[in-house]
C-alpha positions in Angstrom: 0.0 0.0 0.0 1.2 3.5 -0.7 2.9 5.0 2.4 1.1 8.3 1.9 -2.3 6.6 1.8 -1.4 4.8 5.0 -0.4 8.0 6.7 -3.8 9.5 5.6 -5.7 6.4 7.0 -3.7 6.6 10.2 -4.6 10.3 10.6 -8.2 9.6 10.0 -8.1 6.8 12.6 -6.6 9.2 15.1 -9.2 11.9 14.3 -12.2 9.7 14.3 -11.2 7.8 17.5 -10.5 11.2 19.2 -13.9 12.4 18.3 -15.4 9.1 19.5 -13.6 9.3 22.8 -14.7 12.9 23.3 -18.3 11.9 22.5 -18.2 8.9 24.9 -16.8 11.1 27.7 -19.5 13.7 26.9 -22.2 11.1 27.0 -20.7 9.7 30.2 -20.9 13.2 31.7 -24.5 13.7 30.5 -25.5 10.3 32.0 -24.4 11.1 35.5 -25.6 14.7 35.2 -29.1 13.5 34.2 -29.2 10.8 36.9 -30.8 12.9 39.6 -33.3 14.8 37.4 -34.4 11.6 35.7 -34.8 9.9 39.1 -36.9 12.8 40.4 -39.1 12.8 37.2 -39.6 9.1 37.4 -40.5 9.2 41.1 -42.9 12.0 40.4 -44.6 10.1 37.6 -44.8 6.9 39.8 -46.2 9.0 42.7 -48.9 10.4 40.4 -49.6 6.9 39.1 -50.0 5.7 42.7 -52.4 8.5 43.4 -54.4 7.6 40.3 -54.5 4.0 41.5 -55.6 5.0 44.9 -58.4 7.0 43.4 -59.3 3.9 41.3 -59.4 1.8 44.5 -61.8 4.4 46.1 -64.0 4.2 42.9 -64.0 0.5 43.2 -65.0 0.7 46.8 -67.9 3.0 45.8 -69.0 0.6 43.0 -68.7 -2.3 45.4 -70.9 -0.5 47.9 -73.5 0.2 45.2 -73.5 -3.4 44.0 -73.8 -4.6 47.6 -76.8 -2.3 48.3 -78.4 -3.4 45.0 -77.8 -7.0 45.8 -79.4 -6.6 49.3 -82.4 -4.8 47.7 -82.8 -7.5 45.1 -82.6 -10.2 47.8 -85.3 -8.4 49.8 -87.4 -8.0 46.7 -87.0 -11.7 45.9 -88.1 -12.6 49.4 -91.1 -10.2 49.2 -92.0 -11.6 45.8 -91.9 -15.2 47.1 -94.0 -14.2 50.1 -96.5 -12.4 47.9 -96.7 -15.4 45.5 -97.3 -17.7 48.5 -100.0 -15.3 49.7 -101.6 -15.2 46.3 -101.5 -19.0 46.1 -103.2 -19.3 49.5 -105.7 -16.6 48.6 -106.4 -18.5 45.4 -107.1 -21.7 47.3 -109.4 -19.7 49.6 -111.2 -18.2 46.6 -111.6 -21.7 45.1 -113.1 -23.0 48.4 -115.3 -19.9 48.8 -116.5 -20.1 45.2 -117.4 -23.8 45.6 -119.1 -23.1 48.9 -121.1 -20.1 47.6 -121.8 -21.3 44.0 -122.5 -24.9 44.7 -123.0 -25.8 48.3 -125.2 -22.8 49.1 -127.1 -23.2 45.9 -127.7 -26.9 46.6 -128.8 -25.9 50.1 -131.2 -23.3 48.7 -132.5 -25.8 46.2 -133.1 -28.3 48.9 -134.8 -25.6 51.0 -137.0 -24.7 48.1 -137.9 -28.3 47.6 -138.8 -28.6 51.3 -140.8 -25.3 51.1 -142.6 -26.5 48.0 -143.6 -29.7 49.8 -144.7 -27.7 52.8 -146.7 -25.4 50.4 -148.6 -28.4 49.1 -149.4 -29.5 52.6 -150.4 -25.9 53.5 -152.8 -25.8 50.6 -154.5 -28.9 51.9 -154.7 -27.5 55.4 -156.0 -24.2 54.0 -158.7 -26.0 52.1 -159.7 -28.1 55.1 -159.9 -25.1 57.4 -161.8 -23.1 54.8 -164.3 -26.0 54.5 -164.7 -26.4 58.2 -165.2 -22.6 58.7 -168.1 -22.7 56.2 -170.1 -24.9 58.6 -172.1 -22.6 60.9 -172.6 -25.0 63.7 -168.8 -25.5 64.4 -168.1 -21.8 64.9 -164.7 -21.6 63.3 -163.9 -18.4 61.5 -160.9 -19.1 59.3 -160.3 -16.1 57.0 -156.5 -15.3 57.0 -155.3 -12.2 55.1 -152.9 -14.5 53.3 -153.1 -18.3 53.1 -150.2 -20.2 54.5 -149.6 -21.9 51.1 -149.3 -18.5 49.4 -146.9 -17.3 52.0 -144.7 -20.3 51.6 -144.9 -19.8 47.8 -143.6 -16.3 48.2 -140.7 -17.5 50.4 -139.8 -20.1 47.8 -140.0 -17.5 45.1 -137.8 -15.1 47.0 -135.0 -17.7 47.1 -134.8 -17.7 43.2 -132.9 -14.4 42.8 -130.5 -15.5 45.6 -129.4 -18.5 43.7 -128.6 -16.3 40.6 -126.8 -13.8 42.8 -124.7 -16.6 44.4 -124.0 -18.0 40.9 -122.8 -14.6 39.7 -120.7 -14.2 42.8 -119.1 -17.6 42.1 -118.4 -16.4 38.5 -116.8 -13.2 39.8 -114.7 -15.2 42.2 -113.6 -17.5 39.3 -112.6 -14.5 37.2 -110.7 -13.1 40.2 -109.0 -16.4 40.7 -108.0 -16.4 37.0 -106.6 -12.9 37.3 -104.7 -13.9 40.4 -103.2 -16.8 38.6 -102.0 -14.6 35.8 -100.6 -12.2 38.4 -98.9 -15.1 40.2 -97.4 -16.2 36.9 -96.0 -12.7 36.4 -94.6 -12.8 39.9 -92.9 -16.1 39.0 -91.3 -14.5 35.9 -90.3 -11.5 38.1 -88.7 -13.9 40.5 -86.7 -15.5 37.7 -85.5 -12.1 36.5 -84.5 -11.2 40.0 -82.5 -14.4 40.3 -80.7 -13.7 37.1 -79.9 -10.1 38.3 -78.6 -11.6 41.6 -76.3 -13.9 39.6 -75.0 -11.0 37.5 -74.4 -9.0 40.7 -72.5 -11.9 42.2 -70.3 -12.1 39.1 -69.8 -8.3 39.2 -68.8 -8.6 42.9 -66.1 -11.1 42.0 -64.8 -9.0 39.2 -64.6 -6.0 41.5 -62.7 -8.0 44.1 -60.4 -9.2 41.4 -59.8 -5.6 40.1 -59.2 -4.4 43.7 -56.6 -7.1 44.3 -54.8 -6.3 41.0 -54.9 -2.5 41.7 -53.7 -3.0 45.3 -50.8 -5.2 44.0 -49.9 -2.6 41.4 -50.0 0.2 44.1 -47.6 -1.8 46.2 -45.3 -2.3 43.2 -45.4 1.4 42.3 -44.6 2.4 45.9 -41.7 0.0 46.0 -40.5 1.4 42.7 -40.6 4.9 44.0 -38.4 3.9 46.9 -36.0 1.8 44.7 -35.9 4.2 41.8 -32.6 5.9 42.8 -30.9 2.5 43.0 -32.3 1.5 39.7 -31.3 4.7 37.9 -27.8 4.4 39.4 -27.5 0.9 38.2 -28.5 1.9 34.7 -26.0 4.7 34.8 -23.2 2.3 35.9 -24.1 -0.1 33.1 -24.0 2.8 30.6 -20.8 4.1 32.0 -19.1 0.7 31.7 -20.3 0.4 28.1 -18.9 3.9 27.3 -15.6 3.2 29.1 -15.2 0.1 27.1 -15.9 2.1 23.9 -13.3 4.6 25.1 -10.8 1.8 25.7 -11.4 0.3 22.2 -11.2 3.7 20.5 -8.0 4.6 22.6 -6.4 1.4 21.4 -7.3 2.2 17.8 -6.1 5.8 18.2 -2.7 4.6 19.7 -2.3 2.3 16.7 -3.0 5.3 14.4 -0.5 7.4 16.3 2.0 4.6 16.0 1.5 4.4 12.3 1.9 8.2 12.0 5.2 8.1 13.8 6.6 5.1 12.0 8.9 6.1 9.0 7.8 5.1 5.6 10.7 2.8 5.1 9.9 0.8 8.1 6.3 0.6 6.9 7.5 -0.8 3.6 9.9 -3.3 5.4 7.2 -4.4 7.8 4.5 -4.5 5.2 6.6 -6.4 2.6 8.5 -9.2 4.3 11.2 -11.0 2.4 10.4 -14.5 1.2 12.0 -17.4 3.1 13.6 -18.9 -0.1 14.7 -16.2 -2.4 15.1 -17.1 -6.0 18.8 -17.1 -7.3 19.9 -14.2 -9.4 
């Protein structure tokens, strides 16, 4: 290689490595100068993060309280719905019994009573006829002239029972309609109870999710608080690692620079002799 070109390359090696060493030392200075500001900024950011997480925990506590209150309310509503459904079922049985008693038993009793009165009316007519006949005999001295014969009075009593039967039948029909409406209402209560059960299951799932979130946030808060305390040591460790890397670069570049200086100081003849060694077996002239 041309000695002049070698000198130029050696000069470039010295210049470049010198600049590199200066840059490494400059970055080393900046690294340790920025250690404290970087530590403070990171600690400030972590402290703000911890505050945000604390606020999140408070929000989770509020949500948890709301969910707990709603869950308690739905449990109370479920119990009230079950009690109301049981009451309606008992009332329905009572209405069925009352309807049967009023519409059938009382009507049968009234029908039997009318039959008895009708039989008594026939007997009363015979008695009326006998007494009327006897009273027509002057010698006996019986004056039988009632304002209303017994048979007619009994007929009116039997006739007055006819509207009562229809009223009782209408009352039974009304009770049956009310029983049907109560059954519909009871079915709706059953559907409401199913919906409340589904809501309670969702609330239980939400409660578990909230507990899981609270555990994760609490763990993260502990990690952030420990990081705030350990941040100076972490930043110092990073600075030490960067410093070691930069010092290694300085050493490598210093070695290259020394080689370039050596090449600059070496005479051209020595370069030629060192760069072109003689062969071991020279050819004869």
